[in-house]
C-alpha positions as CSV (number, residue, x, y, z in Angstrom):
1,X,-2.1,51.6,8.4
2,X,0.8,54.2,8.7
3,X,-1.1,56.5,6.7
4,X,-3.9,57.0,9.1
5,X,-1.4,56.8,12.1
6,X,-3.0,59.7,14.7
7,X,-0.2,61.7,16.4
8,X,-0.8,62.9,19.8
9,X,1.2,64.7,22.7
10,X,1.2,66.6,25.7
11,X,0.5,70.6,25.3
12,X,2.8,72.9,26.6
13,X,1.0,73.2,29.7
14,X,1.0,69.5,30.4
15,X,-2.4,69.0,29.6
16,X,-3.7,66.5,26.7
17,X,-4.6,68.2,22.9
18,X,-7.9,67.1,23.0
19,X,-10.6,65.1,24.7
20,X,-12.0,62.2,22.9
21,X,-15.7,61.1,23.5
22,X,-15.0,58.9,26.3
23,X,-13.5,61.8,28.1
24,X,-9.8,60.0,28.5
25,X,-8.0,62.9,27.3
26,X,-6.8,61.3,23.8
27,X,-7.0,63.1,20.9
28,X,-9.0,61.6,18.0
29,X,-8.3,62.5,13.9
30,X,-6.4,65.7,14.4
31,X,-3.3,67.5,13.4
32,X,-0.2,67.0,14.8
33,X,0.6,69.2,17.8
34,X,4.2,70.5,18.2
35,X,6.1,67.6,20.3
36,X,6.5,68.9,24.1
37,X,9.0,67.2,26.4
38,X,7.5,64.6,28.9
39,X,6.3,66.0,32.2
40,X,8.6,65.8,35.3
41,X,6.9,64.4,37.8
42,X,8.0,64.7,41.8
43,X,9.4,61.7,43.5
44,X,11.4,60.5,46.3
45,X,12.7,57.2,47.0
46,X,12.2,55.6,50.5
47,X,15.1,54.2,52.2
48,X,16.3,50.9,51.5
49,X,14.9,48.2,54.1
50,X,17.0,44.9,54.8
51,X,15.3,42.1,55.0
52,X,16.0,37.8,54.6
53,X,15.0,35.9,51.9
54,X,13.9,32.6,53.1
55,X,13.9,29.0,51.6
56,X,10.6,27.4,50.8
57,X,10.4,23.8,52.0
58,X,14.1,23.0,51.6
59,X,15.1,19.8,50.4
60,X,11.1,18.7,49.5
61,X,11.3,20.2,46.1
62,X,12.6,19.6,42.7
63,X,14.5,22.9,42.4
64,X,15.5,25.4,45.1
65,X,12.2,27.9,46.0
66,X,13.2,31.2,47.9
67,X,10.8,33.7,48.8
68,X,12.1,36.9,48.1
69,X,9.6,39.4,48.8
70,X,9.2,40.3,52.8
71,X,6.3,38.8,55.1
72,X,5.3,42.3,55.7
73,X,3.1,43.3,52.9
74,X,1.4,42.2,49.5
75,X,3.4,42.1,46.1
76,X,2.3,41.5,42.7
77,X,4.8,41.1,39.5
78,X,3.2,42.1,36.3
79,X,2.5,39.2,34.5
80,X,3.7,35.7,33.1
81,X,5.1,37.5,29.8
82,X,6.8,39.8,31.5
83,X,10.1,39.2,33.9
84,X,10.4,40.8,37.0
85,X,14.4,40.5,36.5
86,X,16.5,43.3,35.6
87,X,19.0,43.2,32.5
88,X,21.7,42.4,34.7
89,X,19.5,39.9,36.8
90,X,20.7,41.4,40.3
91,X,17.1,43.8,40.7
92,X,13.6,42.4,41.1
93,X,11.0,45.2,40.2
94,X,7.3,44.5,41.7
95,X,4.5,46.4,43.0
96,X,3.5,46.4,46.7
97,X,-0.4,46.6,46.7
98,X,-3.0,47.0,49.5
99,X,-5.3,44.6,50.8
100,X,-8.1,46.8,51.0
101,X,-11.0,44.4,51.4
102,X,-12.8,45.7,48.5
103,X,-12.3,46.8,44.7
104,X,-9.6,49.4,44.5
105,X,-11.1,53.0,43.5
106,X,-9.0,55.9,41.9
107,X,-6.7,57.5,44.4
108,X,-5.8,54.1,46.4
109,X,-2.1,54.0,45.7
110,X,0.4,51.0,45.6
111,X,4.1,51.6,45.7
112,X,6.6,50.3,42.8
113,X,9.5,48.5,44.4
114,X,12.8,47.2,43.7
115,X,14.5,44.6,45.5
116,X,18.2,44.0,45.3
117,X,19.1,40.3,45.2
118,X,22.4,40.5,46.4
119,X,21.9,42.8,49.4
120,X,18.5,41.4,50.3
121,X,17.0,44.9,50.5
122,X,13.7,46.4,49.1
123,X,13.0,50.0,48.4
124,X,10.1,51.8,47.0
125,X,10.6,54.2,43.9
126,X,7.6,55.5,42.9
127,X,3.8,55.8,44.3
128,X,1.5,55.0,41.8
129,X,-2.1,55.5,41.4
130,X,-3.0,53.0,38.6
131,X,-2.4,49.7,39.6
132,X,-4.5,46.5,39.9
133,X,-4.5,43.1,41.6
134,X,-3.4,40.9,38.8
135,X,-0.8,43.1,36.9
136,X,0.5,45.7,39.7
137,X,1.4,48.6,38.2
138,X,2.6,47.0,34.8
139,X,6.2,47.7,36.0
140,X,8.9,46.6,33.7
141,X,12.9,47.0,32.8
142,X,13.9,48.6,29.7
143,X,17.3,47.9,28.2
144,X,19.2,48.4,31.5
145,X,18.9,48.2,35.3
146,X,19.0,52.3,35.2
147,X,15.3,52.7,34.2
148,X,12.3,51.4,35.3
149,X,8.7,51.9,33.3
150,X,5.4,51.6,34.8
151,X,2.1,53.7,34.6
152,X,0.2,56.8,36.3
153,X,-2.7,58.9,36.1
154,X,-2.0,62.3,35.0
155,X,-3.9,65.2,34.5
156,X,-7.1,62.3,34.4
157,X,-5.1,59.9,32.1
158,X,-3.1,56.8,32.7
159,X,-0.3,57.3,31.0
160,X,3.7,55.7,31.0
161,X,6.2,57.0,33.4
162,X,9.7,56.4,33.3
163,X,11.8,56.4,36.5
164,X,15.8,57.0,36.5
165,X,16.5,55.0,39.5
166,X,20.0,56.9,39.8
167,X,18.7,60.3,39.9
168,X,15.1,59.8,40.8
169,X,14.0,61.6,38.0
170,X,10.5,60.6,37.1
171,X,9.0,61.5,33.6
172,X,5.5,61.2,31.9
173,X,4.7,60.7,28.5
174,X,1.9,60.5,26.2
175,X,0.8,57.6,26.0
176,X,0.1,54.0,27.9
177,X,2.4,51.3,28.7
178,X,1.7,48.1,28.6
179,X,4.8,47.0,26.8
180,X,8.3,48.5,26.2
181,X,10.8,47.8,23.6
182,X,13.7,46.1,24.5
183,X,15.9,49.0,23.3
184,X,13.8,51.4,25.0
185,X,12.7,53.4,21.8
186,X,9.0,53.3,22.5
187,X,6.3,52.0,24.7
188,X,3.0,50.7,23.4
189,X,-0.5,49.8,24.8
190,X,-4.4,50.0,24.7
191,X,-5.8,52.7,27.1
192,X,-5.5,51.1,30.7
193,X,-9.0,52.8,31.4
194,X,-10.6,50.6,28.8
195,X,-9.2,47.1,30.2
196,X,-11.5,46.4,33.3
197,X,-14.7,46.7,31.3
198,X,-13.7,42.8,30.1
199,X,-12.0,41.7,32.6
200,X,-11.1,43.1,36.3
201,X,-7.7,43.9,38.1
202,X,-5.6,45.0,35.2
203,X,-6.2,48.5,34.5
204,X,-6.5,51.6,36.3
205,X,-9.1,51.6,39.1
206,X,-12.2,53.6,38.4
207,X,-13.4,56.5,40.0
208,X,-16.4,54.5,41.5
209,X,-16.3,50.5,41.5
210,X,-18.0,49.1,38.6
211,X,-18.3,52.3,36.6
212,X,-16.0,51.6,33.6
213,X,-15.2,53.2,30.3
214,X,-16.6,51.3,27.8
215,X,-16.5,51.5,23.7
216,X,-20.0,51.6,21.3
217,X,-20.6,48.5,19.7
218,X,-18.5,47.0,16.9
219,X,-14.8,47.8,16.1
220,X,-13.7,51.4,17.1
221,X,-11.7,53.0,14.1
222,X,-10.3,55.8,16.2
223,X,-9.1,53.5,19.4
224,X,-6.5,50.9,19.5
225,X,-2.7,50.1,20.4
226,X,-0.9,53.5,20.9
227,X,2.8,53.8,20.1
228,X,4.8,56.5,21.9
229,X,8.3,57.3,20.8
230,X,10.1,58.0,24.0
231,X,12.9,60.2,22.4
232,X,10.3,62.8,20.7
233,X,6.9,61.9,23.3
234,X,4.8,61.8,20.1
235,X,2.2,59.3,20.3
236,X,0.2,57.4,17.2
237,X,-2.3,54.7,16.6
238,X,-0.7,51.7,14.9
239,X,-3.2,49.6,15.1
240,X,-7.2,50.1,15.6
241,X,-9.4,47.6,16.9
242,X,-11.3,47.9,13.3
243,X,-7.9,46.9,11.6
244,X,-7.2,44.0,13.8
245,X,-10.8,43.0,13.9
246,X,-11.1,43.1,10.2
247,X,-8.6,40.2,10.2
248,X,-10.6,37.7,12.1
249,X,-11.4,34.5,9.7
250,X,-14.9,34.3,10.3
251,X,-18.0,36.3,11.6
252,X,-18.8,36.9,15.0
253,X,-21.0,33.8,16.7
254,X,-23.4,36.8,18.0
255,X,-23.7,40.3,16.1
256,X,-23.9,43.2,18.1
257,X,-20.7,42.9,20.3
258,X,-17.9,45.3,21.1
259,X,-14.0,44.6,20.3
260,X,-11.6,45.5,23.1
261,X,-7.7,45.0,23.0
262,X,-6.2,43.1,26.2
263,X,-2.4,42.0,26.4
264,X,0.1,43.6,24.1
265,X,3.8,41.9,23.9
266,X,6.7,42.5,22.5
267,X,9.3,39.8,21.5
268,X,12.4,39.8,23.1
269,X,14.4,40.6,19.8
270,X,11.8,43.7,19.6
271,X,10.8,43.2,16.3
272,X,7.0,42.0,16.6
273,X,4.2,42.4,18.8
274,X,1.8,39.9,20.3
275,X,-2.1,41.4,20.6
276,X,-5.0,39.7,21.9
277,X,-8.4,40.6,20.6
278,X,-11.6,40.2,22.5
279,X,-15.3,40.0,22.0
280,X,-17.8,41.3,24.6
281,X,-21.6,40.8,24.1
282,X,-23.8,41.0,26.7
283,X,-25.3,37.8,26.0
284,X,-22.3,36.2,26.7
285,X,-20.7,38.2,29.3
286,X,-18.0,35.6,30.5
287,X,-17.0,34.5,27.1
288,X,-14.2,37.0,26.2
289,X,-13.6,35.2,22.6
290,X,-10.0,35.8,22.8
291,X,-7.9,35.8,19.4
292,X,-4.4,36.5,19.0
293,X,-2.4,38.4,15.7
294,X,1.0,39.9,15.7
295,X,2.5,42.9,13.6
296,X,5.4,44.8,13.4
297,X,5.9,47.8,15.8
298,X,4.8,50.3,12.9
299,X,1.5,48.4,12.8
300,X,2.4,46.8,9.4
301,X,2.5,42.8,8.4
302,X,-0.8,42.3,10.6
303,X,-1.7,38.5,10.9
304,X,-4.1,36.1,12.4
305,X,-2.4,33.1,14.5
306,X,-2.8,30.0,14.1
307,X,-4.5,29.4,10.9
308,X,-5.7,26.2,11.8
309,X,-9.1,24.6,11.7
310,X,-7.9,22.3,14.7
311,X,-8.3,25.2,16.9
312,X,-11.3,27.3,17.7
313,X,-11.3,31.0,16.2
314,X,-14.4,32.1,18.5
315,X,-15.5,31.1,22.4
316,X,-13.3,30.1,25.3
317,X,-11.1,27.3,23.7
318,X,-7.8,28.5,25.1
319,X,-6.0,31.7,26.3
320,X,-2.4,33.3,27.8
321,X,-0.9,33.1,24.5
322,X,3.1,34.1,24.8
323,X,5.9,34.4,22.5
324,X,8.5,31.8,22.1
325,X,11.8,32.6,22.9
326,X,12.9,32.7,19.4
327,X,10.8,35.2,18.8
328,X,9.6,33.9,15.5
329,X,6.4,31.5,17.2
330,X,4.0,32.2,19.4
331,X,2.7,29.8,21.9
332,X,-0.6,29.1,23.8
333,X,-2.6,26.5,25.1
334,X,-5.5,25.7,23.2
335,X,-8.3,23.1,22.8
336,X,-7.7,21.2,19.7
337,X,-10.1,19.1,17.7
338,X,-12.9,20.3,20.3
339,X,-11.0,18.1,23.0
340,X,-8.6,18.6,25.4
341,X,-6.2,21.6,25.5
342,X,-2.8,20.8,24.5
343,X,0.1,23.4,24.2
344,X,0.6,24.7,20.5
345,X,2.6,26.5,18.6
346,X,2.8,28.7,15.4
347,X,4.3,31.1,13.3
348,X,3.9,34.8,13.7
349,X,2.2,35.1,10.1
350,X,-0.3,32.2,11.3
351,X,1.4,29.2,9.3
352,X,3.1,26.1,10.8
353,X,0.6,24.7,13.4
354,X,2.1,22.4,15.5
355,X,1.2,20.5,18.8
356,X,3.8,20.8,20.9
357,X,3.1,17.6,23.1
358,X,0.1,14.9,22.3
359,X,0.7,13.3,25.8
360,X,0.7,16.4,28.0
361,X,-2.5,18.3,29.0
362,X,-2.4,22.1,28.2
363,X,-3.2,24.8,30.8
364,X,-2.2,27.9,32.9
365,X,0.1,30.4,31.7
366,X,2.8,28.7,29.5
367,X,6.1,30.0,28.5
368,X,9.0,28.5,26.3
369,X,12.7,29.0,26.6
370,X,14.4,29.8,23.5
371,X,15.6,26.3,22.6
372,X,12.2,25.2,22.4
373,X,12.9,22.3,25.0
374,X,11.5,23.3,28.3
375,X,8.1,24.6,28.8
376,X,6.9,25.9,31.9
377,X,3.1,26.4,33.7
378,X,1.2,27.0,36.4
379,X,-2.0,24.7,37.6
380,X,-4.4,25.0,40.6
381,X,-4.0,22.2,43.0
382,X,-4.3,21.5,46.6
383,X,-1.9,21.1,49.1
384,X,-2.9,19.4,52.3
385,X,-6.5,20.2,51.3
386,X,-5.9,23.9,50.8
387,X,-5.5,25.7,47.7
388,X,-2.0,25.8,46.1
389,X,-0.3,26.3,42.9
390,X,2.0,24.2,41.0
391,X,4.9,24.9,38.9
392,X,4.9,22.2,36.0
393,X,8.2,22.1,34.0
394,X,7.9,20.1,30.6
395,X,10.9,18.5,28.7
396,X,9.3,18.3,25.1
397,X,12.0,16.6,23.6
398,X,11.2,13.9,26.3
399,X,7.4,14.3,26.2
400,X,7.1,14.4,30.0
401,X,7.0,16.7,32.8
402,X,7.9,17.2,36.2
403,X,6.0,19.2,39.3
404,X,8.7,21.6,40.5
405,X,7.1,22.8,43.5
406,X,3.6,23.3,45.2
407,X,2.9,26.0,47.2
408,X,-0.3,27.4,49.3
409,X,-2.0,30.2,47.8
410,X,-5.4,32.4,47.5
411,X,-8.3,30.1,47.7
412,X,-9.9,31.5,44.1
413,X,-13.1,29.5,45.4
414,X,-13.4,31.2,48.6
415,X,-13.8,35.1,47.0
416,X,-16.7,36.9,46.3
417,X,-15.0,38.9,43.6
418,X,-12.4,36.9,41.5
419,X,-10.7,40.1,41.1
420,X,-8.6,39.1,44.0
421,X,-7.6,35.7,43.2
422,X,-3.7,35.3,42.8
423,X,-2.9,33.2,39.6
424,X,0.3,31.5,39.2
425,X,1.8,33.6,36.1
426,X,5.3,32.1,36.4
427,X,8.1,33.8,34.5
428,X,11.3,32.9,33.0
429,X,14.5,35.0,34.3
430,X,16.3,36.1,31.4
431,X,19.1,33.7,31.2
432,X,16.4,30.9,31.5
433,X,17.7,29.3,34.6
434,X,15.3,30.4,36.8
435,X,11.6,30.8,37.4
436,X,9.6,33.5,39.4
437,X,6.2,32.0,40.9
438,X,3.6,34.4,42.6
439,X,2.1,32.3,45.6
440,X,0.5,33.0,49.3
441,X,1.5,30.6,52.2
442,X,0.5,32.8,54.8
443,X,-2.2,34.7,52.9
444,X,-0.2,37.7,51.9
445,X,0.6,37.8,48.0
446,X,4.4,36.9,47.8
447,X,6.8,36.3,45.1
448,X,9.1,33.2,44.8
449,X,12.2,32.3,43.3
450,X,12.6,28.8,41.9
451,X,16.3,27.8,40.5
452,X,16.1,25.5,37.8
453,X,19.9,25.9,36.9
454,X,20.6,22.3,37.9
455,X,17.4,20.8,36.0
456,X,17.4,22.6,32.5
């Protein structure tokens, strides 16, 4: 795969070297230009605002629950596989999103914010045009508390930016960010302009509502996962859609569809990436056929996983894969033997398929801590006849689970557009003693921290 890696960098004037057919400012197979430094962006942090964290339903939950975002606005953390906790765990990274009452378009702004847990303050450190209601601005920490990584639209293209929280220096890099290496060496991602065509609320807003960039039918050889090395600001294609689609074990149920990438995730060891591939067909627009693959950061050792005839390759029989904390296995909720969803596990190479519990029903957005004992996930439920999210904690050794807390949230069934939903997306802290959980008890999107230290 490396022999076909495509290099792409910013030019001296800050524009991209060439435009692709999609007009997104990416070079197709061209000779590499001289590396150029990242582009400095103007930035000025807001003043820090003090407020008080609020206990939620004290004494009536399995573990203490605290609302850590202000009531005055709506906030979205990145996703169920990206922790908002900084490496020291003192800070939280989150996106403050506007409640527009309509789908966002390019030019609508969201604020990248940092919460200081010790001082109970919040500060806006950047205002971006690249955001969505499901994953915010994809803001995430790198190796230290000093740098935040997020996205911005620069010269018409959504690219990674790095914010220095000590100096406010903000630099725009050549490629998109979806996941950052644990050592800050590189970022990887599929173009954000191509995300919302398969599901809205995750990429960059379009210029006009509903007008999303698309790819031609089939699996593109020139589009896919781009790796941007931060030391050199060079961008190269490490896994094309054609590369990954060639590893699908069986042909698609209906020919003529288009492959797109979805979530990309480093394991916490930085040795491999987890990649979701989707297959979209006009005849079945709501069936995205999510499939799971892994590869090394250079695109080598590409595997489909899990290799088992007990779970489907095609269809909607499971979703939301995640790395196991050990960095070797992947975890997912899938229909097993065409029946109930279960939590399953397999190695990165597809081997070692295992049902984690024959008793506990799967679902939600599961994550497992490194010992492999405790699993968290979310579940849509009701609280006094109102929509709510429940945090489930499963002890896989004991083969039993407990409901940690239930918090009111946005009613998905009352929405005209599911883009505006608020999924549970629970995430472990870095020490696996706390969990962040989004909910909306007063109608605004808020982030809660659940202290499981006395339970796990």
